[in-house]
KEVEX-112814 format. One record per residue (C-alpha): y, x, z; residue in three letters; residue number from 1. Coordinates in nm, 4 decimals. Each point is the difference from the previous one (the first is absolute). Layout:
<sites>
{{Y,X,Z},ALA,NUM} ...
</sites>
This chain:
<sites>
{{9.8305,7.9752,11.7062},MET,1} {{0.1514,0.2797,0.2041},LYS,2} {{-0.1911,0.3308,-0.0010},VAL,3} {{-0.0267,0.1659,0.3401},SER,4} {{-0.1534,0.3283,-0.1150},ARG,5} {{0.1419,0.2286,-0.2675},LEU,6} {{-0.2216,0.1969,-0.2419},PRO,7} {{-0.0261,0.3696,0.0693},SER,8} {{0.2675,0.2215,-0.1538},LEU,9} {{-0.2769,0.2133,-0.1558},ALA,10} {{-0.1425,-0.3037,-0.1797},ALA,11} {{0.3448,-0.1050,-0.1215},LEU,12} {{0.0763,0.3510,-0.1280},LYS,13} {{-0.3354,0.0102,-0.1795},ALA,14} {{0.0654,-0.3394,-0.1593},PHE,15} {{0.3532,0.0979,-0.1054},GLU,16} {{-0.1227,0.3203,-0.1618},SER,17} {{-0.2876,-0.1706,-0.1826},VAL,18} {{0.2323,-0.2789,-0.1117},GLY,19} {{0.2506,0.2495,-0.1375},ARG,20} {{-0.2548,0.2157,-0.1799},HIS,21} {{-0.2610,-0.2693,-0.0735},LEU,22} {{-0.2505,0.2729,0.0748},SER,23} {{-0.2053,0.0779,0.3096},PHE,24} {{-0.0332,0.3625,-0.1137},GLN,25} {{0.3750,0.0613,-0.0347},ARG,26} {{0.0725,-0.1831,0.3222},ALA,27} {{-0.2611,0.2109,0.1787},ALA,28} {{0.1675,0.3208,-0.1215},GLU,29} {{0.3370,-0.1267,0.1191},GLU,30} {{-0.1064,-0.1038,0.3506},VAL,31} {{-0.2521,0.2859,0.0411},CYS,32} {{-0.3098,-0.2190,0.0403},LEU,33} {{-0.3129,-0.0498,-0.2082},THR,34} {{-0.0012,-0.2842,-0.2563},PRO,35} {{-0.2711,-0.1763,0.2006},SER,36} {{0.2130,0.0184,0.3164},ALA,37} {{0.2985,-0.1461,-0.1832},VAL,38} {{-0.2179,-0.2756,-0.1438},SER,39} {{-0.1284,-0.0770,0.3496},HIS,40} {{0.3577,-0.0205,0.1331},GLN,41} {{0.0941,-0.2476,-0.2741},VAL,42} {{-0.3105,-0.2155,0.0557},ARG,43} {{0.0703,-0.0068,0.3739},THR,44} {{0.3534,-0.1182,-0.0752},LEU,45} {{-0.1289,-0.2673,-0.2377},GLU,46} {{-0.2459,-0.1222,0.2614},ASN,47} {{0.2724,-0.0165,0.2620},GLN,48} {{0.2317,-0.1900,-0.2347},LEU,49} {{-0.2743,-0.2219,-0.1325},GLY,50} {{0.1253,0.0584,-0.3542},ALA,51} {{-0.0896,0.2164,-0.2977},ARG,52} {{0.2695,0.2510,-0.0854},LEU,53} {{-0.1697,0.1547,-0.3035},PHE,54} {{-0.2254,-0.1063,-0.2832},VAL,55} {{-0.2566,0.2776,-0.0341},ARG,56} {{-0.1429,0.0610,-0.3445},ARG,57} {{-0.1970,0.2926,-0.1410},HIS,58} {{0.2326,0.3042,0.0322},HIS,59} {{0.3006,-0.2337,0.0228},GLU,60} {{0.2074,-0.1633,0.2724},LEU,61} {{0.2451,-0.2878,-0.0249},GLU,62} {{0.2146,-0.1541,0.2706},LEU,63} {{-0.0550,-0.3680,0.0670},THR,64} {{0.3143,-0.2184,0.0151},PRO,65} {{-0.0261,0.0091,0.3805},ILE,66} {{-0.0504,0.3777,-0.0096},GLY,67} {{0.3026,0.0504,-0.2257},LEU,68} {{0.2236,-0.2062,0.2275},SER,69} {{-0.1313,0.1712,0.3134},TYR,70} {{0.0459,0.3454,-0.1572},LEU,71} {{0.3686,-0.0606,-0.0673},GLY,72} {{0.0678,-0.1103,0.3559},ARG,73} {{-0.2056,0.2843,0.1510},ILE,74} {{0.1830,0.2595,-0.2123},GLN,75} {{0.3345,-0.1320,0.1214},ALA,76} {{-0.1184,0.0154,0.3619},ILE,77} {{-0.1359,0.3547,-0.0393},ILE,78} {{0.3291,0.1112,-0.1605},ALA,79} {{0.1947,-0.1511,0.2933},ASP,80} {{-0.2353,0.1650,0.2482},LEU,81} {{0.0460,0.3378,-0.1706},LEU,82} {{0.3775,-0.0423,0.0046},ASP,83} {{-0.0004,-0.0950,0.3689},ALA,84} {{-0.2240,0.2923,0.0914},THR,85} {{0.2086,0.2398,-0.2077},THR,86} {{0.3199,-0.1145,0.1705},ASP,87} {{-0.1495,0.0656,0.3438},VAL,88} {{-0.1458,0.3374,-0.0948},VAL,89} {{0.3162,0.1115,-0.1775},ASP,90} {{0.2167,-0.1011,0.2940},SER,91} {{-0.2036,0.2357,0.2192},ASN,92} {{0.0343,0.2811,-0.2512},GLY,93} {{-0.3793,0.0248,-0.0313},GLN,94} {{-0.0559,-0.0713,-0.3685},ALA,95} {{-0.0843,0.3138,-0.1988},PRO,96} {{0.0095,-0.0075,-0.3779},LEU,97} {{-0.3629,0.0358,-0.1063},SER,98} {{-0.0387,0.1337,-0.3552},ILE,99} {{-0.3265,0.0260,-0.1943},GLN,100} {{-0.0190,0.2812,-0.2573},LEU,101} {{-0.2548,0.1473,-0.2379},CYS,102} {{-0.1094,0.3281,0.1644},PRO,103} {{0.1077,0.2269,-0.2864},SER,104} {{0.3353,-0.1735,-0.0437},LEU,105} {{0.0707,0.0123,0.3718},GLY,106} {{-0.0637,0.3737,0.0257},ALA,107} {{0.1729,0.1093,-0.3194},THR,108} {{0.2724,-0.2523,-0.0810},TRP,109} {{0.0954,-0.2062,0.3045},MET,110} {{0.0122,0.2551,0.2824},ILE,111} {{0.2450,0.2389,-0.1758},PRO,112} {{0.2351,-0.2961,-0.0548},ARG,113} {{-0.0434,-0.1773,0.3326},LEU,114} {{0.2704,0.2013,0.1743},GLY,115} {{0.2778,-0.1774,-0.1890},SER,116} {{-0.1292,-0.3398,0.1133},PHE,117} {{-0.0271,0.1208,0.3597},ARG,118} {{0.3592,0.1253,-0.0102},GLU,119} {{0.1212,-0.3359,-0.1297},ALA,120} {{-0.2044,-0.2021,0.2519},HIS,121} {{-0.0558,0.2101,0.3157},PRO,122} {{-0.0544,-0.3198,0.2009},GLU,123} {{-0.3296,-0.0734,-0.1768},LEU,124} {{-0.3327,0.1285,0.1242},GLU,125} {{-0.2260,0.0674,-0.2987},ILE,126} {{-0.3778,-0.0184,-0.0170},ASN,127} {{-0.1587,0.1367,-0.3196},ILE,128} {{-0.3498,-0.1301,-0.0767},VAL,129} {{-0.2017,0.1909,-0.2616},THR,130} {{-0.3581,-0.1320,-0.0125},PRO,131} {{-0.2617,0.2662,-0.0730},TYR,132} {{-0.1372,-0.2186,-0.2768},GLU,133} {{0.3033,-0.1616,-0.1606},ASP,134} {{-0.0578,-0.3780,-0.0076},PRO,135} {{0.1384,-0.2000,-0.2887},HIS,136} {{0.1571,-0.2575,0.2290},PHE,137} {{0.2597,-0.0101,0.2762},LEU,138} {{-0.1487,0.0587,0.3437},LEU,139} {{0.0723,-0.2895,0.2384},PRO,140} {{0.1500,0.2227,0.2708},GLU,141} {{0.2765,0.1526,-0.2159},VAL,142} {{0.3475,-0.1274,-0.0889},ASP,143} {{0.0246,0.1392,-0.3500},VAL,144} {{-0.2004,0.2194,-0.2336},GLY,145} {{0.0172,0.2067,-0.3157},VAL,146} {{-0.3126,-0.0834,-0.1989},LEU,147} {{-0.1297,0.1364,-0.3286},TYR,148} {{-0.1262,-0.2387,-0.2653},GLY,149} {{0.1161,-0.2584,-0.2523},ASN,150} {{0.2165,-0.2077,0.2340},GLY,151} {{-0.2260,-0.3051,-0.0019},ASN,152} {{-0.0447,-0.0543,0.3732},TRP,153} {{0.0017,-0.3553,0.1258},THR,154} {{0.1614,-0.1407,0.3110},GLY,155} {{0.2558,0.2798,0.0325},VAL,156} {{0.3365,0.0977,-0.1445},ARG,157} {{-0.0523,0.2710,-0.2628},THR,158} {{0.2748,0.2137,-0.1546},GLU,159} {{-0.0326,0.2821,-0.2521},TYR,160} {{0.0947,0.3311,0.1618},LEU,161} {{-0.0777,0.2802,-0.2463},MET,162} {{-0.2360,0.1024,-0.2754},GLY,163} {{-0.2400,0.2904,-0.0395},GLU,164} {{-0.0808,0.2837,-0.2398},GLN,165} {{-0.3319,0.1854,-0.0229},VAL,166} {{-0.0549,0.3624,-0.1124},PHE,167} {{-0.1915,0.3190,0.0994},PRO,168} {{0.1526,0.2414,0.2528},VAL,169} {{-0.0905,0.3400,0.1411},CYS,170} {{0.1573,0.2755,0.2074},SER,171} {{0.2197,0.2667,-0.1671},PRO,172} {{-0.2426,0.2659,0.1204},GLY,173} {{-0.2978,-0.1774,-0.1538},TYR,174} {{0.1844,-0.0332,-0.3301},LEU,175} {{0.0597,0.3775,-0.0144},LYS,176} {{-0.3239,0.1390,0.1394},SER,177} {{-0.2730,-0.1883,-0.1874},THR,178} {{-0.1173,-0.0580,-0.3547},SER,179} {{0.2704,-0.1085,-0.2452},PRO,180} {{0.1339,-0.3517,0.0539},LEU,181} {{0.2268,-0.0548,-0.2977},LYS,182} {{-0.1699,-0.2931,-0.1714},HIS,183} {{-0.1970,-0.2990,0.1378},PRO,184} {{-0.3156,0.1365,-0.1639},ALA,185} {{0.0232,0.3001,0.2360},ASP,186} {{-0.0910,-0.2304,0.2921},LEU,187} {{-0.3712,0.0413,-0.0743},VAL,188} {{0.0208,0.3523,0.1460},GLU,189} {{0.1544,-0.1153,0.3286},HIS,190} {{-0.0814,-0.1740,0.3278},THR,191} {{0.1002,-0.3666,-0.0004},ILE,192} {{0.0900,-0.1502,0.3383},ILE,193} {{-0.0999,-0.3651,0.0227},ARG,194} {{0.0847,-0.2710,0.2515},CYS,195} {{-0.3026,-0.2065,0.1028},ASN,196} {{0.1961,-0.3112,0.0967},ILE,197} {{0.2069,-0.0147,-0.3190},ALA,198} {{-0.0279,-0.3616,-0.1115},ALA,199} {{0.0301,0.0854,-0.3695},ASN,200} {{-0.1336,0.2593,-0.2467},PRO,201} {{0.3137,0.2131,0.0091},GLU,202} {{-0.1474,0.3183,-0.1444},TRP,203} {{-0.1921,-0.1817,-0.2743},ALA,204} {{0.3098,-0.1988,-0.0977},THR,205} {{0.2217,0.3081,-0.0158},TRP,206} {{-0.2580,0.1966,-0.1990},CYS,207} {{-0.0315,-0.2866,-0.2498},ASP,208} {{0.3779,0.0001,-0.0406},ALA,209} {{0.0042,0.3704,-0.0957},VAL,210} {{-0.3089,-0.0203,-0.2216},GLY,211} {{-0.2513,0.1602,0.2337},LEU,212} {{-0.3310,-0.1773,-0.0619},THR,213} {{-0.3186,0.0510,0.2011},ASP,214} {{0.1963,0.2121,0.2484},PHE,215} {{-0.2254,0.2235,0.2120},LYS,216} {{0.1913,0.2554,0.2079},PRO,217} {{-0.1410,0.3257,0.1308},LYS,218} {{-0.0123,-0.1439,0.3506},GLN,219} {{0.0976,-0.3153,0.1924},ASN,220} {{0.1330,0.0136,0.3544},LEU,221} {{0.0045,-0.3381,0.1740},ARG,222} {{0.2022,-0.1151,0.3009},PHE,223} {{0.0000,-0.3336,0.1751},HIS,224} {{0.3668,-0.0920,-0.0373},ASN,225} {{0.3103,0.0955,-0.1954},ARG,226} {{0.1705,0.1872,0.2849},VAL,227} {{-0.2985,0.2359,0.0192},GLN,228} {{-0.0113,0.0366,-0.3801},SER,229} {{0.3660,0.0998,-0.0174},LEU,230} {{-0.0373,0.2402,0.2940},ALA,231} {{-0.2864,0.1677,-0.1869},ALA,232} {{0.2165,0.0334,-0.3101},ALA,233} {{0.2821,0.1544,0.2066},VAL,234} {{-0.2504,0.2564,0.1325},GLU,235} {{-0.0934,0.0982,-0.3554},GLY,236} {{-0.3522,-0.1449,0.0008},LEU,237} {{0.0323,-0.1698,-0.3366},GLY,238} {{0.1879,-0.2647,-0.1990},ILE,239} {{0.0568,-0.3445,0.1505},ALA,240} {{0.1331,-0.3226,-0.1452},MET,241} {{0.3524,-0.0476,0.1261},GLY,242} {{0.1773,-0.3309,0.0351},ARG,243} {{0.3741,-0.0285,0.0154},ARG,244} {{0.1724,-0.0838,0.2274},PRO,245} {{-0.2680,0.1191,0.2474},ALA,246} {{0.0201,0.3587,-0.1326},VAL,247} {{0.3764,0.0185,-0.0510},ASP,248} {{0.0730,0.2050,0.3125},ASP,249} {{-0.2832,0.2426,-0.0769},LEU,250} {{0.1448,0.0460,-0.3484},LEU,251} {{0.3575,0.0326,0.1281},ASP,252} {{-0.1000,0.2710,0.2498},THR,253} {{-0.2005,0.1894,-0.2630},GLY,254} {{-0.3330,-0.0401,0.1799},LYS,255} {{-0.1395,-0.1729,-0.3076},LEU,256} {{0.0820,0.0288,-0.3698},VAL,257} {{-0.0797,-0.2111,-0.3065},ILE,258} {{-0.1967,0.2008,-0.2582},PRO,259} {{0.0199,-0.2565,-0.2852},PHE,260} {{0.2636,-0.2309,-0.1433},ASP,261} {{-0.2082,-0.3172,-0.0225},THR,262} {{0.0799,-0.2551,0.2713},MET,263} {{-0.1501,-0.3469,0.0110},LEU,264} {{0.1397,-0.3146,0.1532},ASP,265} {{-0.1901,-0.0827,0.3175},GLY,266} {{-0.2781,-0.2523,0.0348},PHE,267} {{0.2200,-0.2094,0.2290},GLY,268} {{0.3250,0.0204,0.1939},ALA,269} {{0.1250,-0.0053,0.3578},TYR,270} {{0.1192,-0.3273,0.1504},TYR,271} {{0.1792,-0.0966,0.3183},LEU,272} {{-0.2063,-0.2737,0.1671},VAL,273} {{0.0796,-0.2079,0.3081},TYR,274} {{-0.0708,-0.3487,0.1372},PRO,275} {{0.2323,-0.2468,-0.1661},ASP,276} {{0.1386,-0.1384,0.3258},GLN,277} {{0.0773,0.3504,0.1333},SER,278} {{0.2472,0.1090,-0.2667},GLY,279} {{0.3000,-0.1286,0.1933},ARG,280} {{-0.0762,0.2072,0.3116},LEU,281} {{0.2740,0.2644,0.0413},PRO,282} {{-0.2376,0.2971,0.0314},ARG,283} {{-0.1926,-0.0954,-0.3151},ILE,284} {{0.3171,-0.0792,-0.1930},ALA,285} {{0.1410,0.3417,0.0939},ALA,286} {{-0.3168,0.1808,-0.1046},PHE,287} {{-0.0208,-0.1990,-0.3238},ARG,288} {{0.3559,0.0930,-0.1008},ALA,289} {{-0.0633,0.3679,0.0719},TRP,290} {{-0.3394,0.0382,-0.1661},ILE,291} {{0.0971,-0.1972,-0.3100},MET,292} {{0.2857,0.2458,-0.0579},SER,293} {{-0.2415,0.2912,0.0497},GLN,294} {{-0.2436,-0.1528,-0.2482},GLY,295} {{0.2722,-0.0585,-0.2588},ALA,296} {{0.1143,0.3623,0.0324},GLU,297} {{-0.3557,0.1265,-0.0415},THR,298} {{-0.0562,-0.2240,-0.3015},ASP,299} {{0.3168,0.1276,-0.1679},SER,300} {{-0.1549,0.3493,-0.0020},HIS,301} {{-0.3446,-0.1147,-0.1101},LEU,302} {{0.1115,-0.2498,-0.2617},PHE,303} {{0.3346,0.0452,-0.1812},PRO,304} {{-0.0690,-0.3465,-0.1416},VAL,305} {{-0.1119,-0.2294,0.2798},GLN,306} {{-0.3603,-0.1241,-0.0303},PRO,307} {{-0.1008,-0.3632,-0.0026},LYS,308} {{0.0243,-0.1012,0.3609},ARG,309} {{-0.2717,-0.2636,0.0260},GLY,310} {{0.0088,-0.2794,0.2578},PRO,311} {{0.3052,-0.0171,0.2200},VAL,312} {{-0.1344,-0.2454,0.2538},ALA,313} {{-0.3286,-0.1737,0.0630},VAL,314} {{-0.0055,-0.2602,0.2719},ALA,315} 
</sites>
């Protein structure tokens, strides 16, 4: 039987995302809808097709044989549609390279290095996206992103970029003008700058590593994000937790110093993430080659012996 009416592209995109993730929640994050809206899109598609695409169990989804077959064909069609659209847009010179960055990494690591990429590729228009609250997934409107985590993202190409080190930092003026700061135990007499959106107990972990138990500083000063926390440390307001490579330029310019020798490996690492079918696009390939070399150079300073690199690709 010939079908005279195609399903909506929104419903097909919702189905493809759910089928790839086997999760309404993850699909909703990817397509910027609520889980209930994504579920509604999939049910509408099933009703139109007259076939079940998923078996729904408690907290679990499974593709039916029909759903699995349909998913493969839809993914191929979407990839072809993306390629066709890209060819048209690129031929008109209207395709900017859209890059998603963690806010602190964008301000402190990427921007000082971006000039070399611009010199090598002056033909590319660049759009930097730094969400106020850094999401742990690739936004649907970007070409490529640098995400922080363990590398276990599904449905995208994931490549290790560089690792991280964690340690306290303060301004040179603060180090000279306050109570002694020669040993970790001296921290109890100082102001500790904390980042409210830190996803891990960075200060508690560092204090445990140096033998500081039940750590209660003289005063805590809290800021919403890491950029604000580092700016406060530069202004001499207290001692913040620094993370290399995000603080490298502040250390190199002498705006911040490291009062203690103990440095911990980070809680995660930075990864280059992009849709699998987009890796062959010239603008993404050019950016990938450049940023991977930048990451390798940064890692060589952080880690004389290269760290375990984790997943190379997750499709």
